[in-house]
C-alpha positions in Angstrom: 0.1 -0.1 0.1 2.9 2.4 0.5 3.5 2.8 -3.6 -0.4 2.9 -4.4 -0.5 6.5 -4.3 2.6 6.5 -6.9 1.1 3.9 -9.1 -2.1 6.1 -9.6 -0.2 9.2 -10.1 2.2 7.7 -12.8 -0.1 7.9 -15.7 -0.1 11.8 -15.2 3.5 11.8 -14.5 4.7 10.1 -17.4 2.4 12.3 -19.4 4.2 15.4 -17.7 7.6 13.8 -18.7 6.5 13.5 -22.5 5.7 17.0 -22.4 8.9 18.0 -20.9 10.9 15.8 -22.9 9.2 17.5 -26.2 8.8 21.0 -24.9 9.9 23.4 -26.3 10.3 22.3 -30.1 12.4 25.3 -31.0 15.4 24.5 -28.7 18.1 22.5 -30.2 18.5 19.0 -29.4 22.1 18.0 -28.6 23.4 15.4 -26.7 24.1 17.9 -23.5 20.7 18.8 -23.6 19.3 15.3 -23.6 21.8 14.3 -21.1 20.3 17.2 -19.1 16.9 16.2 -19.6 17.2 12.5 -18.6 19.1 13.6 -15.3 16.4 16.0 -14.6 13.8 13.3 -15.2 15.4 10.7 -13.1 16.1 13.1 -10.4 12.1 14.2 -10.5 11.2 10.3 -10.4 13.7 9.7 -7.0 12.2 13.2 -5.7 8.7 11.9 -6.2 9.4 8.6 -4.9 11.1 9.9 -1.7 8.4 12.5 -1.2 5.5 9.8 -1.6 6.9 7.5 0.8 7.5 10.3 3.4 3.9 11.5 2.7 2.9 8.0 3.5 4.8 7.6 6.6 3.6 10.8 8.2 0.0 10.5 7.3 -1.7 10.0 10.6 -4.8 7.5 10.7 -7.8 9.0 12.5 -9.0 7.2 15.3 -11.7 4.8 15.0 -15.1 7.4 14.9 -18.7 7.5 14.6 -18.2 6.7 10.9 -16.4 3.2 11.5 -12.8 2.0 11.2 -12.1 3.4 7.8 -13.1 6.7 8.0 -10.6 9.4 6.8 -7.9 6.5 5.7 -8.0 7.9 2.4 -5.5 10.6 3.5 -3.0 7.9 3.7 -3.1 7.6 0.0 -4.1 11.4 -0.7 -1.2 13.0 1.2 2.2 10.8 -0.5 0.1 11.8 -3.8 0.1 15.3 -3.1 3.9 15.1 -1.7 4.8 13.1 -4.7 3.2 15.5 -7.3 4.8 18.7 -5.3 8.3 17.3 -5.5 7.9 16.2 -9.1 6.7 19.6 -10.3 9.5 21.3 -7.9 12.1 19.6 -10.2 10.7 20.2 -13.2 9.9 24.1 -13.2 13.4 25.0 -12.2 14.6 22.8 -14.8 12.4 24.0 -17.4 13.8 27.6 -16.5 17.4 26.4 -16.3 17.1 24.4 -19.8 15.7 27.8 -21.5 18.5 29.8 -20.1 21.3 27.5 -21.0 19.9 26.2 -24.4 17.4 29.0 -25.6 19.7 32.1 -25.5 22.5 30.6 -27.6 19.7 29.9 -30.4 18.5 33.6 -30.1 22.0 34.8 -30.3 22.7 32.8 -33.4 19.6 33.5 -35.0 20.6 37.5 -34.7 23.7 37.4 -36.2 
């Protein structure tokens, strides 16, 4: 059950990986850029997994209440998904900015000459 939230979130994260890989199309596709992209996606996957496990471990199950023993137990899966998604986005957004600064500027400078 520890990795259930990641399994449920995985299709959306794979879509975001595909968008990151393809966007923007006007940046040069050099070996350095592709290596950077692979490292970023691996780092995002590791950060997502670690954050989701931390979220699972910190989620507190509620006491048995008036709604039975399963009331509120969904948070043990929702919290890891939120943590994992947040970690994924926290890695990809700065990487998008850095990738644009490193590879976008050269192309613009070359096009102006």
